[in-house]
C-alpha positions in Angstrom: -43.1 -26.2 5.1 -40.2 -24.0 3.8 -39.6 -20.6 5.4 -40.3 -17.9 2.8 -37.8 -15.2 2.2 -34.9 -16.9 4.0 -32.5 -16.3 1.1 -33.4 -12.6 1.0 -32.5 -12.3 4.7 -29.2 -14.1 4.3 -28.3 -12.0 1.3 -29.2 -8.8 3.2 -26.9 -9.9 6.0 -24.1 -10.8 3.6 -24.1 -7.5 1.7 -22.2 -5.5 4.5 -19.7 -8.3 4.9 -19.0 -8.4 1.1 -18.7 -4.6 1.0 -16.2 -4.6 3.9 -14.2 -7.4 2.3 -14.1 -5.4 -1.0 -13.0 -2.3 0.9 -10.2 -4.2 2.7 -9.1 -5.8 -0.6 -9.0 -2.4 -2.3 -7.0 -0.9 0.6 -4.5 -3.7 0.5 -4.0 -3.1 -3.2 -3.6 0.6 -2.6 -0.9 -0.1 0.1 0.9 -2.5 -2.3 0.8 0.2 -5.0 2.2 2.8 -2.6 5.1 0.4 -1.7 5.9 0.0 -5.4 5.9 3.7 -5.9 8.2 4.2 -2.9 10.6 1.6 -4.3 10.6 3.3 -7.7 11.2 6.7 -6.1 14.1 5.2 -4.0 15.7 3.8 -7.2 15.5 7.2 -8.9 17.0 8.9 -5.8 19.8 6.4 -5.8 20.7 7.2 -9.4 20.9 10.9 -8.4 22.9 10.3 -5.2 26.2 12.3 -5.0 29.1 12.4 -2.7 32.8 11.5 -2.4 34.0 8.4 -4.1 33.6 5.2 -2.1 31.2 6.8 0.4 27.9 5.1 1.4 24.7 7.2 1.2 21.6 6.1 3.1 18.3 7.0 1.4 14.7 6.9 2.6 11.5 7.6 0.7 8.0 7.6 2.1 4.8 7.6 0.0 1.4 8.1 1.5 -1.1 5.2 1.2 -4.3 6.4 -0.4 -7.7 5.4 0.8 -9.9 5.9 3.8 -8.1 3.2 5.9 -4.7 4.5 4.9 -5.0 8.0 6.4 -1.7 8.9 7.9 0.0 5.7 6.8 3.0 5.8 4.6 4.9 3.1 2.7 8.6 3.6 3.3 11.5 2.3 1.3 15.1 2.5 2.6 18.4 1.7 0.9 22.1 2.3 1.0 24.0 3.3 -2.0 27.8 2.9 -2.4 29.1 5.6 -4.6 31.7 4.7 -7.3 
C-alpha cells in the first residue's frame, strides 16, 4: 500500500530550502553587481586623478552591497595610478 500525500509533504519541506537557495543566489548576484559598480567607479576616479607628473596615486572606492544579507557589507576596489 502506497502512503498517501507523501509527495505533498516532501514538497512542503522543500519550499523553504528552495526559497533560501533563491535568496542566497540573488544576494550573490547583488554582491557581484556591487563589485562591478565599484570597479567602474574606480576607473572613473583614475581618469580624474591629478598630481605632479610621475607620481603614483592610490585610489579606493567602496560600494554598498544591496539586499537583506548585505547590510553593512561593502564591495571595495583599490588601484594605483601612475600619473603621466
